A tleap script that builds the chain and sets N, CA, C and O, in Angstrom:
source leaprc.protein.ff14SB
mol = sequence {
  NMET SER LYS ILE GLU LEU VAL VAL TYR SER
  LEU GLU LYS LYS VAL GLN LYS ILE LEU TYR
  GLU LEU THR LYS LEU LYS LYS ASP ASN SER
  THR LEU LYS HIE GLN LEU ASN ASP VAL LYS
  ALA GLU ASN PHE LYS LEU LEU HIE SER LEU
  GLN GLU LYS GLU SER ASP TYR ASP THR LEU
  LYS PHE ALA ASN SER ILE LEU GLY SER ASP
  GLU ASN LYS ARG GLU THR LYS LEU LYS ILE
  ASN SER LEU VAL LYS GLN ILE ASP ASP CYS
  ILE SER LYS LEU SER CASP
}
set mol.1.N position { 77.543 49.298 -5.869 }
set mol.1.CA position { 78.490 48.777 -4.999 }
set mol.1.C position { 78.319 49.741 -3.364 }
set mol.1.O position { 78.113 50.953 -3.421 }
set mol.2.N position { 78.399 49.245 -2.426 }
set mol.2.CA position { 78.331 49.627 -1.410 }
set mol.2.C position { 79.852 50.901 -1.252 }
set mol.2.O position { 80.939 50.852 -1.827 }
set mol.3.N position { 79.312 51.953 -0.231 }
set mol.3.CA position { 80.520 53.018 -0.176 }
set mol.3.C position { 81.532 51.718 0.220 }
set mol.3.O position { 82.433 51.515 -0.594 }
set mol.4.N position { 81.471 50.883 1.312 }
set mol.4.CA position { 82.299 49.845 1.616 }
set mol.4.C position { 83.446 49.696 0.532 }
set mol.4.O position { 84.554 50.225 0.452 }
set mol.5.N position { 82.842 48.867 -0.200 }
set mol.5.CA position { 83.333 48.265 -1.641 }
set mol.5.C position { 84.142 48.930 -2.662 }
set mol.5.O position { 85.031 48.513 -3.404 }
set mol.6.N position { 83.332 50.629 -2.426 }
set mol.6.CA position { 84.175 51.217 -3.293 }
set mol.6.C position { 85.742 51.593 -2.462 }
set mol.6.O position { 86.883 51.714 -2.908 }
set mol.7.N position { 85.330 51.673 -1.452 }
set mol.7.CA position { 86.711 52.399 -0.599 }
set mol.7.C position { 87.811 51.287 -1.116 }
set mol.7.O position { 88.893 51.452 -1.678 }
set mol.8.N position { 86.919 49.746 -0.592 }
set mol.8.CA position { 88.191 48.720 -1.112 }
set mol.8.C position { 89.049 48.685 -2.041 }
set mol.8.O position { 90.267 48.508 -2.006 }
set mol.9.N position { 87.837 48.995 -3.473 }
set mol.9.CA position { 88.220 48.728 -4.240 }
set mol.9.C position { 89.455 49.797 -4.540 }
set mol.9.O position { 90.586 49.434 -4.865 }
set mol.10.N position { 88.973 51.407 -4.344 }
set mol.10.CA position { 89.835 51.984 -4.491 }
set mol.10.C position { 91.185 51.810 -3.992 }
set mol.10.O position { 92.111 51.917 -4.796 }
set mol.11.N position { 91.510 51.463 -2.321 }
set mol.11.CA position { 92.295 51.131 -1.776 }
set mol.11.C position { 93.169 50.421 -2.562 }
set mol.11.O position { 94.326 50.803 -2.742 }
set mol.12.N position { 92.642 49.257 -3.124 }
set mol.12.CA position { 93.246 47.844 -3.919 }
set mol.12.C position { 94.378 48.852 -5.136 }
set mol.12.O position { 95.574 48.922 -5.421 }
set mol.13.N position { 92.820 49.613 -5.619 }
set mol.13.CA position { 93.829 50.268 -6.854 }
set mol.13.C position { 95.458 51.026 -6.483 }
set mol.13.O position { 96.524 50.923 -7.090 }
set mol.14.N position { 95.090 51.803 -5.223 }
set mol.14.CA position { 96.056 52.396 -5.246 }
set mol.14.C position { 97.452 51.340 -4.322 }
set mol.14.O position { 98.592 51.791 -4.211 }
set mol.15.N position { 97.176 50.391 -3.937 }
set mol.15.CA position { 98.099 49.233 -3.608 }
set mol.15.C position { 98.659 48.451 -4.731 }
set mol.15.O position { 99.675 47.758 -4.678 }
set mol.16.N position { 98.275 48.543 -5.241 }
set mol.16.CA position { 98.569 48.029 -6.956 }
set mol.16.C position { 99.916 48.875 -7.871 }
set mol.16.O position { 101.047 48.670 -8.313 }
set mol.17.N position { 98.693 50.104 -7.754 }
set mol.17.CA position { 99.754 51.139 -8.455 }
set mol.17.C position { 101.161 51.636 -7.470 }
set mol.17.O position { 102.023 52.359 -7.971 }
set mol.18.N position { 101.254 51.180 -6.121 }
set mol.18.CA position { 102.384 51.465 -5.431 }
set mol.18.C position { 102.615 50.370 -5.849 }
set mol.18.O position { 103.040 50.570 -6.987 }
set mol.19.N position { 102.611 49.383 -5.674 }
set mol.19.CA position { 103.766 48.001 -5.700 }
set mol.19.C position { 104.096 47.700 -7.434 }
set mol.19.O position { 104.933 46.904 -7.859 }
set mol.20.N position { 103.291 48.478 -8.164 }
set mol.20.CA position { 104.433 48.504 -9.634 }
set mol.20.C position { 105.188 50.101 -9.637 }
set mol.20.O position { 105.675 50.441 -10.715 }
set mol.21.N position { 105.256 50.712 -8.906 }
set mol.21.CA position { 106.125 52.093 -8.350 }
set mol.21.C position { 107.168 51.035 -7.982 }
set mol.21.O position { 108.172 50.849 -8.670 }
set mol.22.N position { 106.911 50.410 -6.966 }
set mol.22.CA position { 107.721 50.091 -6.095 }
set mol.22.C position { 108.560 48.990 -7.166 }
set mol.22.O position { 109.744 49.320 -7.231 }
set mol.23.N position { 108.287 47.944 -7.898 }
set mol.23.CA position { 108.985 47.303 -8.350 }
set mol.23.C position { 109.788 48.404 -9.830 }
set mol.23.O position { 110.902 48.248 -10.331 }
set mol.24.N position { 109.127 49.060 -10.051 }
set mol.24.CA position { 109.971 49.860 -11.439 }
set mol.24.C position { 111.015 50.714 -10.687 }
set mol.24.O position { 111.873 51.300 -11.347 }
set mol.25.N position { 110.983 50.833 -9.120 }
set mol.25.CA position { 112.254 51.905 -8.560 }
set mol.25.C position { 112.960 50.856 -8.423 }
set mol.25.O position { 114.123 50.972 -8.808 }
set mol.26.N position { 112.571 49.604 -7.893 }
set mol.26.CA position { 113.798 48.211 -7.795 }
set mol.26.C position { 114.729 48.345 -8.880 }
set mol.26.O position { 115.910 48.687 -8.818 }
set mol.27.N position { 113.830 47.933 -10.193 }
set mol.27.CA position { 114.465 47.679 -11.542 }
set mol.27.C position { 115.625 48.990 -11.694 }
set mol.27.O position { 116.750 48.927 -12.190 }
set mol.28.N position { 114.999 50.059 -11.149 }
set mol.28.CA position { 115.957 51.373 -11.512 }
set mol.28.C position { 117.178 51.332 -10.987 }
set mol.28.O position { 118.268 51.250 -11.553 }
set mol.29.N position { 116.864 51.406 -9.687 }
set mol.29.CA position { 117.786 50.732 -8.912 }
set mol.29.C position { 118.854 49.653 -8.989 }
set mol.29.O position { 119.848 49.660 -8.262 }
set mol.30.N position { 118.635 48.856 -9.774 }
set mol.30.CA position { 119.118 47.683 -9.493 }
set mol.30.C position { 120.301 48.410 -11.175 }
set mol.30.O position { 121.524 48.456 -11.312 }
set mol.31.N position { 119.372 48.758 -11.939 }
set mol.31.CA position { 120.507 49.361 -13.620 }
set mol.31.C position { 121.038 50.282 -12.697 }
set mol.31.O position { 122.215 49.925 -12.749 }
set mol.32.N position { 121.017 51.301 -11.811 }
set mol.32.CA position { 121.446 52.522 -11.636 }
set mol.32.C position { 123.065 51.717 -10.574 }
set mol.32.O position { 124.139 52.278 -10.794 }
set mol.33.N position { 123.076 50.748 -9.755 }
set mol.33.CA position { 123.530 50.095 -9.089 }
set mol.33.C position { 125.103 49.411 -9.940 }
set mol.33.O position { 126.291 49.247 -9.663 }
set mol.34.N position { 124.159 49.181 -11.098 }
set mol.34.CA position { 125.395 48.309 -12.409 }
set mol.34.C position { 126.231 49.038 -13.018 }
set mol.34.O position { 127.404 48.753 -13.258 }
set mol.35.N position { 125.358 50.527 -13.437 }
set mol.35.CA position { 126.151 51.608 -13.824 }
set mol.35.C position { 127.396 52.271 -13.183 }
set mol.35.O position { 128.361 52.864 -13.666 }
set mol.36.N position { 126.932 51.878 -11.612 }
set mol.36.CA position { 127.606 52.885 -10.942 }
set mol.36.C position { 129.269 52.058 -11.108 }
set mol.36.O position { 130.350 52.626 -11.258 }
set mol.37.N position { 128.977 50.437 -11.013 }
set mol.37.CA position { 130.018 49.578 -10.478 }
set mol.37.C position { 130.838 49.545 -12.093 }
set mol.37.O position { 132.021 49.207 -12.124 }
set mol.38.N position { 130.238 49.855 -13.162 }
set mol.38.CA position { 130.792 49.868 -14.390 }
set mol.38.C position { 131.394 51.541 -14.249 }
set mol.38.O position { 132.355 51.641 -15.012 }
set mol.39.N position { 131.184 52.586 -13.673 }
set mol.39.CA position { 131.819 53.779 -13.212 }
set mol.39.C position { 133.212 53.856 -12.974 }
set mol.39.O position { 134.219 54.353 -13.479 }
set mol.40.N position { 132.795 53.015 -11.788 }
set mol.40.CA position { 133.970 53.043 -10.726 }
set mol.40.C position { 135.184 51.949 -11.058 }
set mol.40.O position { 136.284 51.915 -10.508 }
set mol.41.N position { 134.739 51.156 -11.998 }
set mol.41.CA position { 135.771 50.265 -12.856 }
set mol.41.C position { 136.785 51.220 -13.963 }
set mol.41.O position { 137.998 51.349 -14.133 }
set mol.42.N position { 135.516 51.794 -14.593 }
set mol.42.CA position { 136.433 52.877 -15.525 }
set mol.42.C position { 137.161 53.663 -14.933 }
set mol.42.O position { 138.311 53.678 -15.374 }
set mol.43.N position { 136.880 54.596 -13.773 }
set mol.43.CA position { 137.619 55.500 -12.647 }
set mol.43.C position { 138.979 54.837 -12.365 }
set mol.43.O position { 140.083 55.364 -12.223 }
set mol.44.N position { 138.587 53.455 -12.317 }
set mol.44.CA position { 140.241 52.693 -11.328 }
set mol.44.C position { 141.369 52.442 -12.327 }
set mol.44.O position { 142.574 52.283 -12.132 }
set mol.45.N position { 140.483 52.452 -13.708 }
set mol.45.CA position { 141.505 52.195 -15.062 }
set mol.45.C position { 142.037 53.535 -15.387 }
set mol.45.O position { 143.103 53.611 -15.998 }
set mol.46.N position { 141.300 54.751 -14.986 }
set mol.46.CA position { 141.658 55.537 -15.446 }
set mol.46.C position { 142.824 56.310 -14.835 }
set mol.46.O position { 143.713 56.938 -15.409 }
set mol.47.N position { 142.558 56.068 -13.236 }
set mol.47.CA position { 143.312 56.593 -12.197 }
set mol.47.C position { 144.796 55.553 -12.199 }
set mol.47.O position { 145.863 56.168 -12.199 }
set mol.48.N position { 144.839 54.347 -12.202 }
set mol.48.CA position { 145.756 53.561 -12.460 }
set mol.48.C position { 146.626 54.088 -14.129 }
set mol.48.O position { 147.765 54.445 -13.828 }
set mol.49.N position { 146.484 54.167 -15.091 }
set mol.49.CA position { 146.525 55.181 -16.122 }
set mol.49.C position { 147.236 56.241 -16.207 }
set mol.49.O position { 148.262 56.452 -16.853 }
set mol.50.N position { 146.525 57.028 -15.388 }
set mol.50.CA position { 147.145 58.086 -14.945 }
set mol.50.C position { 148.651 58.465 -13.949 }
set mol.50.O position { 149.638 59.192 -14.061 }
set mol.51.N position { 148.078 57.443 -12.924 }
set mol.51.CA position { 149.875 56.597 -12.433 }
set mol.51.C position { 151.040 56.684 -13.227 }
set mol.51.O position { 152.126 57.257 -13.136 }
set mol.52.N position { 150.383 55.812 -14.170 }
set mol.52.CA position { 151.756 55.336 -14.822 }
set mol.52.C position { 152.182 56.220 -15.989 }
set mol.52.O position { 153.330 56.113 -16.422 }
set mol.53.N position { 151.126 57.285 -16.642 }
set mol.53.CA position { 151.696 58.413 -17.271 }
set mol.53.C position { 152.507 59.356 -16.299 }
set mol.53.O position { 153.599 59.809 -16.644 }
set mol.54.N position { 152.065 59.575 -15.344 }
set mol.54.CA position { 153.187 60.408 -14.508 }
set mol.54.C position { 154.521 59.754 -13.953 }
set mol.54.O position { 155.625 60.297 -13.901 }
set mol.55.N position { 154.237 58.668 -13.612 }
set mol.55.CA position { 155.584 58.182 -13.766 }
set mol.55.C position { 156.983 57.995 -14.995 }
set mol.55.O position { 158.213 58.016 -15.023 }
set mol.56.N position { 155.968 57.836 -15.777 }
set mol.56.CA position { 156.505 57.890 -17.559 }
set mol.56.C position { 156.962 59.198 -17.480 }
set mol.56.O position { 158.193 59.165 -17.481 }
set mol.57.N position { 156.545 60.334 -17.413 }
set mol.57.CA position { 156.669 61.860 -17.208 }
set mol.57.C position { 157.830 61.682 -16.228 }
set mol.57.O position { 158.933 61.966 -16.695 }
set mol.58.N position { 157.802 61.380 -15.302 }
set mol.58.CA position { 158.770 61.842 -14.257 }
set mol.58.C position { 160.050 61.511 -14.574 }
set mol.58.O position { 161.081 62.158 -14.393 }
set mol.59.N position { 159.814 59.978 -15.276 }
set mol.59.CA position { 161.318 59.619 -15.899 }
set mol.59.C position { 161.605 59.740 -16.965 }
set mol.59.O position { 162.665 59.235 -17.334 }
set mol.60.N position { 160.706 60.524 -17.981 }
set mol.60.CA position { 161.112 61.216 -19.072 }
set mol.60.C position { 162.195 62.673 -18.400 }
set mol.60.O position { 163.398 62.854 -18.586 }
set mol.61.N position { 161.279 63.455 -17.660 }
set mol.61.CA position { 162.090 64.708 -16.984 }
set mol.61.C position { 163.133 64.436 -16.685 }
set mol.61.O position { 164.085 65.083 -17.121 }
set mol.62.N position { 163.301 63.341 -15.806 }
set mol.62.CA position { 164.670 62.912 -15.101 }
set mol.62.C position { 166.099 62.164 -16.450 }
set mol.62.O position { 167.322 62.199 -16.310 }
set mol.63.N position { 165.343 61.618 -17.546 }
set mol.63.CA position { 166.277 61.530 -18.554 }
set mol.63.C position { 166.926 63.036 -19.205 }
set mol.63.O position { 168.113 63.346 -19.310 }
set mol.64.N position { 165.636 63.877 -19.614 }
set mol.64.CA position { 165.943 64.909 -20.174 }
set mol.64.C position { 167.219 65.524 -19.378 }
set mol.64.O position { 168.313 65.792 -19.875 }
set mol.65.N position { 166.886 65.658 -18.248 }
set mol.65.CA position { 167.862 66.542 -17.129 }
set mol.65.C position { 168.971 66.376 -17.661 }
set mol.65.O position { 169.704 67.154 -18.272 }
set mol.66.N position { 169.118 64.680 -17.245 }
set mol.66.CA position { 170.521 63.789 -17.204 }
set mol.66.C position { 171.362 64.393 -18.613 }
set mol.66.O position { 172.541 64.741 -18.679 }
set mol.67.N position { 170.222 64.384 -19.801 }
set mol.67.CA position { 170.937 64.818 -21.296 }
set mol.67.C position { 171.474 65.977 -21.358 }
set mol.67.O position { 172.322 66.315 -22.184 }
set mol.68.N position { 170.921 66.788 -20.314 }
set mol.68.CA position { 171.806 68.174 -20.422 }
set mol.68.C position { 170.405 69.275 -20.361 }
set mol.68.O position { 170.491 70.496 -20.233 }
set mol.69.N position { 169.441 68.673 -20.457 }
set mol.69.CA position { 168.064 69.589 -20.517 }
set mol.69.C position { 168.383 70.880 -18.852 }
set mol.69.O position { 168.431 70.432 -17.706 }
set mol.70.N position { 168.511 72.066 -19.113 }
set mol.70.CA position { 168.559 72.440 -17.776 }
set mol.70.C position { 167.408 72.838 -16.995 }
set mol.70.O position { 167.545 73.484 -15.956 }
set mol.71.N position { 166.388 72.516 -17.403 }
set mol.71.CA position { 165.230 72.749 -16.722 }
set mol.71.C position { 165.171 72.295 -15.301 }
set mol.71.O position { 165.088 73.050 -14.333 }
set mol.72.N position { 165.221 71.049 -15.266 }
set mol.72.CA position { 165.496 70.128 -14.160 }
set mol.72.C position { 166.870 69.401 -13.384 }
set mol.72.O position { 167.149 68.365 -12.780 }
set mol.73.N position { 167.725 71.090 -13.978 }
set mol.73.CA position { 168.972 70.537 -13.393 }
set mol.73.C position { 169.064 69.867 -11.740 }
set mol.73.O position { 169.414 68.838 -11.162 }
set mol.74.N position { 168.387 71.470 -11.404 }
set mol.74.CA position { 168.918 71.366 -9.486 }
set mol.74.C position { 167.831 70.123 -9.259 }
set mol.74.O position { 168.029 69.576 -8.174 }
set mol.75.N position { 166.650 69.500 -10.074 }
set mol.75.CA position { 165.980 68.099 -9.360 }
set mol.75.C position { 166.964 67.297 -9.448 }
set mol.75.O position { 167.564 66.797 -8.496 }
set mol.76.N position { 167.262 67.071 -11.029 }
set mol.76.CA position { 168.507 66.204 -11.362 }
set mol.76.C position { 169.852 65.553 -10.165 }
set mol.76.O position { 170.188 64.427 -9.798 }
set mol.77.N position { 170.268 66.806 -9.897 }
set mol.77.CA position { 171.351 66.895 -9.202 }
set mol.77.C position { 170.809 66.517 -7.560 }
set mol.77.O position { 171.725 66.073 -6.868 }
set mol.78.N position { 169.728 66.609 -6.991 }
set mol.78.CA position { 169.723 66.670 -5.438 }
set mol.78.C position { 169.094 64.624 -5.506 }
set mol.78.O position { 169.290 63.855 -4.564 }
set mol.79.N position { 168.250 64.140 -7.073 }
set mol.79.CA position { 167.968 62.840 -6.997 }
set mol.79.C position { 169.419 62.210 -6.838 }
set mol.79.O position { 169.779 61.425 -5.961 }
set mol.80.N position { 170.047 62.645 -7.714 }
set mol.80.CA position { 171.739 61.995 -7.877 }
set mol.80.C position { 172.292 61.983 -6.461 }
set mol.80.O position { 172.756 60.925 -6.034 }
set mol.81.N position { 172.282 63.096 -5.680 }
set mol.81.CA position { 173.103 63.412 -4.035 }
set mol.81.C position { 171.998 62.064 -3.333 }
set mol.81.O position { 172.407 61.340 -2.425 }
set mol.82.N position { 170.940 61.953 -3.787 }
set mol.82.CA position { 169.985 61.521 -2.722 }
set mol.82.C position { 170.605 59.365 -3.018 }
set mol.82.O position { 170.929 58.514 -2.189 }
set mol.83.N position { 170.524 59.322 -4.140 }
set mol.83.CA position { 171.183 58.135 -4.639 }
set mol.83.C position { 172.564 57.582 -3.879 }
set mol.83.O position { 172.722 56.456 -3.408 }
set mol.84.N position { 173.601 58.778 -3.889 }
set mol.84.CA position { 174.783 58.476 -3.667 }
set mol.84.C position { 174.654 58.286 -1.994 }
set mol.84.O position { 175.378 57.444 -1.464 }
set mol.85.N position { 173.858 58.964 -1.288 }
set mol.85.CA position { 173.411 58.688 -0.207 }
set mol.85.C position { 173.205 57.494 0.408 }
set mol.85.O position { 173.741 56.855 1.314 }
set mol.86.N position { 172.387 57.380 -0.247 }
set mol.86.CA position { 171.484 55.941 0.024 }
set mol.86.C position { 172.707 54.054 -0.433 }
set mol.86.O position { 172.500 52.890 -0.087 }
set mol.87.N position { 173.837 54.669 -1.282 }
set mol.87.CA position { 174.488 53.873 -2.005 }
set mol.87.C position { 175.480 53.991 -0.762 }
set mol.87.O position { 175.903 53.002 -0.163 }
set mol.88.N position { 175.838 55.438 -0.406 }
set mol.88.CA position { 177.241 55.433 0.893 }
set mol.88.C position { 176.716 54.461 1.923 }
set mol.88.O position { 177.414 53.675 2.565 }
set mol.89.N position { 175.146 54.632 2.025 }
set mol.89.CA position { 174.316 54.257 3.609 }
set mol.89.C position { 174.705 52.616 3.028 }
set mol.89.O position { 175.510 52.027 3.750 }
set mol.90.N position { 174.368 52.097 2.200 }
set mol.90.CA position { 174.523 50.526 1.892 }
set mol.90.C position { 175.701 50.141 2.453 }
set mol.90.O position { 175.792 49.556 3.532 }
set mol.91.N position { 177.163 50.648 1.312 }
set mol.91.CA position { 178.512 50.574 1.734 }
set mol.91.C position { 178.977 50.289 3.185 }
set mol.91.O position { 179.539 49.275 3.599 }
set mol.92.N position { 178.647 51.321 3.816 }
set mol.92.CA position { 179.015 51.312 5.425 }
set mol.92.C position { 178.451 50.440 6.256 }
set mol.92.O position { 179.025 49.955 7.230 }
set mol.93.N position { 177.067 50.150 5.840 }
set mol.93.CA position { 176.138 48.605 6.389 }
set mol.93.C position { 177.069 47.655 6.173 }
set mol.93.O position { 177.863 47.189 6.990 }
set mol.94.N position { 176.885 47.295 4.620 }
set mol.94.CA position { 178.139 45.988 4.450 }
set mol.94.C position { 179.421 45.487 4.946 }
set mol.94.O position { 179.891 44.369 5.155 }
set mol.95.N position { 179.861 46.794 5.075 }
set mol.95.CA position { 181.478 46.873 5.714 }
set mol.95.C position { 181.135 46.667 7.262 }
set mol.95.O position { 182.029 46.010 7.795 }
set mol.96.N position { 180.102 47.030 8.159 }
set mol.96.CA position { 180.112 46.734 9.271 }
set mol.96.C position { 180.021 44.856 9.756 }
set mol.96.O position { 180.031 44.523 10.941 }
savepdb mol mol.pdb
quit
């Protein structure tokens, strides 16, 4: 083989290797994108579940304070006062 043929052969081998690596990286990228989407979906479900649990916790806290728990009496009184004010506002708007 002549020198030019050797250079061309070497260059072809390098291009083949780069193309193989490119294909492999594309496949890996696709796999990682799918994994990312799965993790995002799981994260969304967990956030939604957390929000539901926090809402349930607040409801239970409110119910506890109504039942006589001393821990949240102040908070309960504030909520009740707020509800009474809203009801008063509704009544005044209806009477106008």
